[in-house]
N, C-alpha and C positions, 0 to 999 in steps of 0.2 A: 499365252505362254504355257507350254506343256509342263506338267508337274513331274519332277524327276524323282520324287520320293515315292517308293512303293508303299501302299497302304493295305493292311489286311482288312478284310471285311468285318472282323471283330471290333476294330477300332472305330469304324464309322458310326457316328451317333452315340458314342460311349457316354457323353455328357448331355445328350439330347440333340434334337435337330431344331435349328432356328431358321426363320425366314425373314424377309425384309419387314414384315409386319411386327416382328419382335424387336425392332430397333429401339423403341422406347422402354420396353421391359428389360432389355440388357444394356441400358444407357450407361450405368456405372462401369460395367465391365468393358464396354466399348471405349469409353473415355479414358480409362486406365490404360488400355491397350494402345490407344492413339498416342497418349503421352509418353508411355514407357517404352513401347516397342517401336512404334513408327516415329517417335519424337516429333509429333505434329499436334500439339495441344490446341493450336489456334484454329484447326479445321472445324472444331465443334461449332464455332460461331460463324463459320464461313458459308460458302455457297452450298445449296442442297445437292447439286449434282456431285460435288466433291465429297461431301459426307457420304452419299450413297455408294460411291466408288470404294471408299475405305470400308464402309460397312459390308459390302459384298466380299471383300478380302477377309475381313474379320469373321463373317458368316462361314466362309469356306474353311478357315482354320478351326473354327469352333466345331463345325459338323464333322470334320475329319479328325478331331481330337489332337491337333498339332499346335495348339497355342503353347507358348513357352513356359507358362506357369499356371497353377491351379486357380489363382485369384481371377483369371480372365473368364473362368467358367461360372463361378458363383462368388462374387465379390463379398457379399455380406457374410457368407459362411466362412470364407477365408479370413475376413477381418475379425470375426469372433474367435476363430482358432488362434490367430496371431495374438490377439489380446490375451487370451488364456495362457498362451505360451510365455508371453512376456511377464504376466503376473506370477506364473510358476517360477520363472527364473529369478524374479525379484524376491519371492518368498524363500527360495533356496539360498540366495545371498544372505538374507537376514538370519537364517537358521544355522549358519556355519558354526561349528564348534571349534574350540581351540585345539590345535594339534601340538603346540609347543607350550610348555608350562615354564615360563621364565618369571618366577615370582618376584625377583628383584626388579625387573623392568615394570611389572604391573604395580608393584609397591611404589616405585618412583613416580609413575604416571598418576597414581591415586594421590600421593602427597603433593605433586605439582598442581593437580586440579583443586585440592583443598586450599593450597596457598593462593591460587588465583581467585577462588571464591571469596576467601577472607579479604584479599586486597580489593576486590570489587565491592564488598560490603563496607569496608572502611572508606572507600572513595565515595560511596553513596551517602554515608554518614557525614563526611566532610562537606559534600555538596549541599546537604540539607542544612548544616550549620552555616555554610557560606550564604545561604539564602536567608536564614532567619536573622543573622547579624545585620546585614544591610537594611532589612525591612525595619528592624528595631531602630536603627540610627535614623532612617528616613522618617519614621513616625515621630521620634523625638525632635528632630529638626522642624518638622511641620508644626508640632505643638508649640515649640519655642517661638517660631515665627508668628504663629497665630496670636499668642499672648503678647509678644512684642508689639505687633501691629495694634492690638486692642488697647494696650496701655498708651501707645503713642497717639492714637486718634480719639480715645475716650478717656481723658484724665479722670481721676477720682472726683466725685461730685462734692463740691463745697458750696457754701452760700455765695451767691453772686451779688456783686455790688449793684445797687440800684441808684444810679446817679441820674438825676434828671438832666444835668448839663452835659453828659458825655456818654460814651459807650460803656457797656457793662465790662467790668474787670473781674478777674479772678481774685479771690481774697489774698492769695499769696503775692499778687502784684501790687496790692494797695500799700500805702504807707503804714508803718506800724502804729502810729498814733491814731490814724483814722480808723484802722481796724479795731483798735481798742475801744474807741468811742462807739462804734456801731455795735460791738458786742455788749457794751454797757446798756445800750438802748434796748436791746432784745432780751436782756435778763429780766425775769419776772420780779416785780417789786414786792417786797414783803415786809 
């Protein structure tokens, strides 16, 4: 297919001359060109003959300096410049100065922020109190349950009845006159 664009001799090789052997050296530029210009990103993993056909077209545009954007000539250089440009733009946004001085609005905004901070602080205090009260109640209930179980299953120690004819009984369960007789037997004689 004949080229309809006239090319001045000064433009040829403006960004250098590449050959088929430079395919791997210019891989990033070639892949970007395939994806963005030719809209064929799947070609990179495709058949070698198809890749070479596209690379020949890329090589011709590269050598004649007719690629549509600077990034297709040196992707790393363009990427660094683009990054610097974006950083400068962000820095410029951050350094903007006030052009209007509406003190009433600024004062209202500052008061609103102070109120919100105080409300958040109070909420945090209430949340911490909400946490400590249930913990205190839980500990109290656990201690109460512990002592209730201990008293129920471990009554106070009393002298146990030693009856040869029957099971041991607690002193409280024995008849009052029998308990009095036992106590008299155990008292020291003097």
